[in-house]
N, C-alpha and C positions, 0 to 999 in steps of 0.2 A: 318480825316473827314472834310468836308466843312460845314460851317454854311449857311443855306438857310433861309433868312428872308424876311418877307413881312411887308410893312409899317404898324405899329400899332399892329403887332403880334410878339410874342416871336420867337427867332431863333429856327429852327428845325435842329437837327443833321441828315445829310444824309450820308449814307454809300457809299463807292466806289462800282462800278459795281461788281457784284458777278461773278467769273469765270464760264464759261459755263461747265456744267457737261459733262463728256465723255459718250459715248454710253453705256446704261445699268445702268447709275447712277442716273436716274430720281428720285429714291426713296430718294436720299440724299436731293434733293430740297424739297420734301414733308416734310421731317423732319425739314428742315430749316424753312419752312413756319409755321409749328406747333410750333416750338421753338419761332419764332418771335411773333406769336399770344399770346403765353403764357407769353412772356416777357411784351407785351403791357398790358395784363390783370393784371399782377403782379404790374406794375407801376401805373396803373390808377384805377384798381378795377372796371372798367366799361366795360360792354359788347359792348356798343355803340362805344367805342374808337377803337374797332377792325374793321378796314376797309381794303378793298383790297389794297387801295393806301398806307395806313400806314404800312401794312405788307410788301408790295413790297419795300417800303423805308427802312424798318428795315433789310430786307434780302439783299437788293442791286440788285434788279431785276426790270423789268418792270411789271406792274400789269397784263397784258395779259399772262405772263408766269405762273400765278397761275392756269389758267383755265384748263390745262390738268390734274391737281391734285385735284382740288376742284371746284365744280360747282358754289359756292357762299360763302359769308362770314359766313352764317349760317352753312354750311357744315364744315367749318374750326373750328368754335366754338364747333360744335357737337363733332368733333374728339378730341379737347382739353379736353372737359368735360369727354368723354369716357376714355381718357388716365388718367386723374386725378382720376376718380372714380376707375379705375383699380388699380392705385397705392395706393389709400386709402384702398381699400378692401384688398390688399396684406398686408398692415401694420396692419390692424385689425386682419387678420388671424394669423399673426406672434404674435401679442399681446395675442390672445386667446390661442395659442399653448404654450406660455411661462409660463402659470400658471395652475396648477392642481386644486388648491382650487377654488371653484366656486365664492366666494366673491372677491378674488384677481383677478380672471379672468375678472369679470365684471368691476372692477376698472381699470384694465389694458386696456380693450377695450375703456372705457370712456376717460381715460387719453390720449390715442392715438388719438382719435377723436378730443378732445379739442386742443391738441398740434398741430394737422394738421391745424385746423381752425385758430389758433392764429399765426402760423408761416407762413401761406400762405393766408393772408386775401383776396387778389385779386382773387385768384383761388377759394377759398372757397365760396366767394360771388357769383361766377358764377355757381358753383355746386348746390347751394341751391336757387338761384334766377334767373334762366333763364327767359329772357323776350321775349315774342312772341306777335307781334302786328298783329292781324287778320291773322295769318298764322297757321291755325290748321294742315295743311299738314306737315309743318315743325315740329310742336310740336309732332305729331304722329310719325314722323320719328326718332326724338330724343329719345322719350320714348322707341321705339322698341330696340334701342341700349343700352341706359343707364339704362332703367327701371330694367332689370334683375340684373345689378350690384348693384343698390341701394337696391333692394329686398334682395340680398344676404347679404349686410351689415346689414340690419335690422334684418335678420334672425339670424345672429351671436349674436346680442345683445339679441334678444328674447330667444334664446337657453341658453344664459348665465344667464338671469333672471330665466328661468325655472329651471336651475341647482341649483340656490340659493333656489328656492321654494322646490325642491326635497330634498335638504340638510337640510331643516328646518331653513334656514338663511333668508328667506323672507316670509312676511305675504301676499304677493300678491296672488290673485286668478285668475289673467288674465295676463299672461306674455306679450302678445302682446300689450294689452292696456297700461300696465305700461312701455313698451318699447317706445311707442309713447310719453307718458308723460316725460320720461327720455330724449328722443331725443330733444323734444322741450325745455326742461330745459337747456341742454347742448348747444343748439343753442343760447339761450339767454346769457349763460355764455361766449360764444365766442364773440358775436356781440355787446352786450350792453356796456361793458366797452370800446370797441373800438369806439363806436358811441357817448357815453356820458362820456367825460373825466373830466367834471367839478365836478362830485360827488366823494366823498371819499368812495368808495365801501368797504364792509367788505373784510377781507383777502381772497385771491383767493382760497387757499387750503381749507379753511373752506366752502366757497361757493361751491366748487367742491364736497366735501364730502357730504354736505347737499343735493345738487341736486341729487346725486346718491342714497344716503341713503333713502331720502323721496320718490323719484320717483319709486325706485325699492322696496320700503317698506322693507328694510333690517332690520333684528332684531338682528344682531350680534353686540355686544357692541364694540365701537371703529371703526366700519366699515367706 
């Protein structure tokens, strides 16, 4: 790789030109574009850092080569978000299927969600913090694709809390409302320690169990 530098700015790593795809292999370039956008998000944690020029440099192509695959940078981020939500939903479904006990199932779902957010902070930040600046059309387009995925994830947790209620392991009277409280609590568990490192927070496992137990109103000792 060559170092490209501008006076007063840090050097930027540029990739050698990407070999041209053979006929019928255009989908490979689309995958490379998504992988590059994901890598930028992972490194920077910023949606604004994902630019067509930056993606092109990451892949080793000219920026106009992106146009046949994505109309603009928003479309690229949309696709990354949809892919990440699909992966998260698959992980949550596997976690739910791994436990027959309702309390253990709920804990498994929550652990999976927290683990995802902690291990992929850049991607997680975009999943829960999309930025739209006066572009309601783009926002509507995104929600049409990703909305059902997020709804399915929330439904998994709501059903898990309802199963705890049905089993007499939760005092909740509204599974969906307590799912909202739980989701907000877990989001804080993921993001606050990452954002505020100067505080000696309580033990993570204690915080995790307390968030789940209180939010879902679990009544099982030791849950």
